[in-house]
C-alpha positions in Angstrom: -3.8 -15.3 -17.6 -4.3 -15.3 -14.1 -2.5 -12.8 -12.9 0.1 -10.5 -13.5 2.7 -9.6 -11.0 4.0 -6.0 -10.8 7.4 -5.3 -9.4 8.2 -1.2 -9.4 12.0 -0.8 -8.5 14.4 1.8 -8.0 18.2 1.2 -7.2 17.2 -2.2 -5.8 20.2 -4.0 -6.6 20.9 -5.4 -3.1 17.7 -7.4 -3.2 16.3 -7.2 -7.2 17.3 -10.5 -8.2 16.2 -12.3 -4.9 12.9 -10.8 -4.8 12.3 -12.0 -8.7 13.7 -15.5 -8.2 11.0 -15.9 -5.5 8.4 -15.0 -7.7 9.5 -17.2 -10.5 9.5 -20.2 -7.9 6.0 -19.7 -6.9 3.5 -22.9 -7.0 1.1 -21.1 -9.0 2.8 -20.3 -12.3 -0.4 -18.7 -14.4 1.1 -15.5 -14.7 3.6 -12.8 -16.1 6.2 -10.7 -14.4 6.4 -7.1 -15.3 8.9 -5.2 -13.7 9.2 -1.4 -14.2 12.6 0.3 -13.8 12.1 3.8 -12.4 15.4 5.5 -13.3 17.8 3.2 -11.7 21.5 4.3 -11.5 22.5 1.0 -9.9 23.2 -2.3 -11.2 19.8 -3.3 -10.7 18.5 -1.9 -14.0 21.1 -4.9 -15.5 19.6 -7.5 -13.2 16.4 -6.5 -14.5 17.2 -6.9 -18.5 19.0 -10.0 -17.6 15.5 -11.5 -17.6 14.9 -10.6 -21.2 14.1 -13.3 -23.4 12.6 -14.9 -20.5 8.7 -16.3 -20.9 5.9 -14.1 -19.6 8.4 -11.5 -18.8 8.3 -7.6 -19.5 10.7 -4.8 -18.3 9.3 -1.3 -18.5 12.2 1.2 -18.1 11.7 4.9 -17.2 14.4 7.2 -17.5 13.5 9.0 -14.5 12.1 8.3 -11.0 8.2 8.8 -12.1 6.8 7.6 -8.7 5.0 4.2 -7.0 1.9 5.2 -8.5 2.7 6.5 -11.8 5.0 3.0 -12.0 2.5 0.4 -11.2 -0.1 1.8 -13.3 2.6 1.5 -16.0 2.5 -1.9 -15.0 -1.2 -2.4 -14.9 -1.6 -0.7 -18.4 0.6 -3.4 -19.8 -1.0 -6.4 -18.0 -3.2 -9.4 -19.3 -3.9 -11.1 -15.9 -7.3 -11.2 -14.6 -5.5 -9.9 -11.2 -2.5 -7.5 -10.5 -0.1 -8.9 -8.0 1.7 -5.6 -6.5 4.8 -6.7 -4.9 7.5 -4.5 -3.6 11.6 -5.0 -4.5 12.8 -5.8 -1.7 10.1 -8.3 -0.6 10.8 -11.6 -0.9 7.6 -14.2 -1.7 7.0 -17.7 0.0 6.5 -20.2 -2.7 2.6 -20.6 -2.4 2.3 -16.5 -1.8 0.5 -16.1 -5.1 -1.7 -19.1 -4.8 -3.1 -18.2 -1.6 -3.9 -14.8 -2.4 -5.7 -16.2 -5.6 -8.0 -19.2 -3.7 -8.9 -16.1 -1.2 -9.8 -13.8 -4.1 -11.9 -16.2 -6.1 -13.9 -17.0 -3.1 -15.8 -13.9 -3.4 -16.6 -12.0 -6.4 -17.0 -8.7 -4.3 -13.4 -9.1 -2.8 -11.5 -5.9 -4.8 -8.1 -6.6 -2.7 -6.0 -9.5 -1.0 -3.5 -8.5 1.8 -0.7 -10.2 2.5 1.0 -11.2 5.6 4.5 -9.3 5.5 6.9 -10.5 7.9 9.5 -8.3 9.1 13.0 -9.8 6.9 15.4 -9.6 9.7 12.8 -10.8 12.7 10.8 -12.7 11.0 8.9 -13.7 13.7 7.3 -10.3 13.7 4.9 -8.9 11.8 5.4 -6.1 9.1 2.3 -5.9 7.8 -0.8 -7.5 8.1 -3.1 -5.0 6.3 -3.9 -1.6 6.9 -6.1 0.9 8.8 -7.3 4.2 9.2 -8.3 6.4 12.3 -10.4 8.8 12.5 -7.6 11.6 13.5 -6.4 11.1 9.9 -3.6 8.4 10.4 -2.8 5.7 8.1 -1.4 2.4 10.1 0.0 -0.8 9.2 -2.0 -3.2 11.5 0.7 -5.6 13.3 3.7 -3.4 12.9 6.3 -5.1 15.3 4.0 -7.4 16.8 4.4 -11.5 16.9 3.0 -12.5 13.8 1.4 -15.1 15.5 -1.1 -12.4 16.5 -2.3 -12.4 12.6 -3.5 -16.2 11.9 -6.9 -15.5 11.1 -8.1 -14.1 8.0 -10.4 -10.8 7.8 -11.9 -7.9 6.1 -9.3 -5.3 6.3 -9.6 -1.3 5.7 -6.9 -1.2 3.2 -4.3 -3.6 1.3 -0.8 -2.8 1.6 0.6 -2.3 -2.0 4.0 -3.7 -1.1 2.4 -7.5 -1.2 -1.3 -7.1 -2.8 -3.5 -8.7 -5.0 -6.3 -6.5 -6.9 -9.0 -8.0 -9.1 -8.3 -6.2 -12.6 -12.4 -5.8 -13.6 -12.7 -3.7 -10.4 -9.8 -1.5 -11.2 -11.4 -0.8 -14.3 -14.6 0.3 -12.6 -12.9 2.5 -9.8 -9.9 3.5 -11.5 -6.0 2.7 -10.8 -3.3 4.3 -8.1 -3.5 8.4 -7.8 -0.9 10.0 -9.6 -0.8 12.5 -7.2 0.3 10.6 -4.5 3.6 9.6 -6.0 4.6 7.7 -2.9 3.5 6.5 0.0 -0.9 6.4 0.9 -1.3 5.6 -2.8 -2.8 1.9 -1.8 -4.5 2.7 0.9 -6.4 5.7 -1.0 -7.0 2.9 -3.6 -8.4 0.9 -1.0 -10.5 3.6 0.8 -11.8 4.2 -3.2 -13.1 0.4 -3.0 -14.6 0.6 0.4 -17.1 3.4 -0.9 -18.1 1.2 -3.4 -18.9 -1.4 -1.8 -16.0 -3.8 -2.4 -14.6 -5.4 0.5 -10.4 -5.7 1.2 -9.4 -8.6 3.3 -6.4 -10.1 5.1 -5.1 -13.6 3.8 -2.4 -14.9 6.8 -1.3 -17.9 4.6 -0.2 -15.6 1.6 3.0 -15.0 3.5 6.3 -12.9 2.5 9.6 -11.3 3.8 10.1 -7.5 3.5 12.7 -5.4 3.9 11.1 -2.4 5.0 11.9 1.2 3.6 14.7 -0.3 1.6 14.3 1.6 -1.6 13.5 5.2 0.1 15.8 4.5 2.9 12.8 5.4 5.4 12.8 2.8 7.6 11.1 5.3 10.2 11.7 8.4 8.7 13.4 10.9 6.6 13.0 14.3 4.1 11.3 12.4 1.4 8.8 10.2 3.5 8.0 13.1 5.8 6.9 15.5 3.0 5.1 12.7 1.0 3.3 11.8 4.5 2.5 15.7 4.9 1.2 16.0 1.5 -0.4 12.8 1.3 -2.4 12.9 4.8 -4.2 15.8 3.7 -5.0 14.5 0.0 -6.3 11.1 2.0 -9.4 12.1 3.6 -10.2 15.1 1.8 -10.5 13.1 -1.5 -12.5 10.3 -0.2 -14.7 11.8 2.7 -18.0 12.9 1.3 -18.5 16.6 2.6 -20.7 15.6 5.6 -17.9 13.4 6.6 -15.2 15.5 6.2 -17.1 18.2 8.8 -18.1 15.5 11.2 -14.3 14.4 11.4 -12.6 17.6 11.5 -11.8 18.2 15.0 -10.4 15.0 15.3 -8.5 15.6 12.3 -7.4 19.0 13.0 -6.0 17.3 16.4 -4.3 14.0 14.7 -2.5 17.1 12.2 -1.3 19.0 15.1 0.0 15.5 17.0 1.8 14.9 13.6 3.3 18.0 13.6 4.6 18.1 16.9 5.9 14.3 16.3 7.8 15.5 12.9 9.2 18.3 15.0 10.7 16.2 17.4 12.2 13.7 15.1 13.8 16.5 13.1 11.9 16.5 10.1 9.2 19.3 11.2 10.3 21.6 8.4 9.8 18.5 6.0 6.5 17.8 7.0 5.5 21.5 6.7 6.6 21.2 3.2 4.6 18.6 2.4 1.3 20.6 4.0 2.4 23.3 1.1 2.5 20.9 -1.7 -0.9 19.8 -0.6 -2.2 23.2 -1.0 -1.4 23.2 -4.6 -2.2 19.5 -5.2 -5.9 19.7 -3.8 -7.5 21.3 -6.7 -6.0 18.7 -9.0 -7.7 15.7 -6.7 -10.1 14.1 -8.6 -12.5 13.4 -6.1 -15.3 11.1 -6.4 -18.7 12.2 -6.6 -21.1 11.5 -3.8 -23.5 8.7 -4.2 -26.6 8.5 -2.1 -26.6 4.4 -3.2 -22.9 4.6 -1.3 -24.3 6.0 1.9 -24.2 2.4 3.6 -20.7 2.1 3.2 -19.9 5.8 4.1 -21.1 4.8 7.2 -19.4 1.6 7.3 -16.0 3.8 6.8 -16.9 5.9 9.2 -17.4 3.1 11.9 -13.7 1.6 10.5 -12.5 5.4 11.1 -13.9 5.2 14.6 -12.7 2.1 15.4 -9.4 2.6 14.0 -8.8 5.3 16.8 -9.4 2.5 19.4 -6.7 0.4 17.8 -4.3 2.5 17.2 -4.5 3.5 21.0 -4.0 0.2 22.3 -0.7 -0.7 19.6 1.0 2.1 20.9 0.4 1.2 24.8 1.5 -2.2 23.6 4.6 -0.6 21.9 5.0 1.9 25.2 5.2 -1.6 27.1 7.5 -3.1 24.7 4.7 -5.8 24.2 5.1 -7.8 21.1 
């Protein structure tokens, strides 16, 4: 089987059926669909159950919310496909979405992840995500968020694929590991792509693999809320600690410290300073549990590429903030 499409679901009654139907309508039909329900208490579980008996369909039911990372890992463990296609329950794919992802991945065996062009559902002329990047300040950012989608028509290498609509090569997942369940939700996709970068694999952006996305529909966090603030606080610490070798952590300590201070101010101004601080406290408990990959000399060129990407990411972020301040789309 060519691909396994994995959709984690939590209380997605308003959009899950349309999301699933957009997958069944794909021009590429060599795939299976796996839905993992994470303890839904609304009608979405019945929607997911209504597809039972359909060929190439599997439903996994969890009694409680085990987190995005755990749910996706359950799907990967059950999958039979050569590629894993992750898809949010509040996303809706164009008919050739999967075909375009597969065509891009099969062009180069060193490609690990392929990121889609995610469009804002209510403003489809604007991008929601065109691949992710990380700055030397420690910020993980969505490329193109709120800018015209017409700016992002060229395929390119990106730092990370957004797990909301991305394709992953299973053979490389088996080599580098799956999603880190300590991240629970948010940044888990960046962590995985960063790991692939360190191993010398590539994450790329495919502008012809398009879908629309209702951002934050599951968590209720279009921008910020207590849950997202806690997750961001914790995972923004875990992400660089896990993926940067000791020398990189030392080199980048000052800019990352500045970045954390800026984030603290930002979350306080938005009324979520206490939640963000709670995330920091959770990070202290989680750090000893992190399975930090060992430094490998043969990966030195890859670490250097990552460091350069973090520096470039800072300038990209500054340009983006200026564009937003000037209301340039």
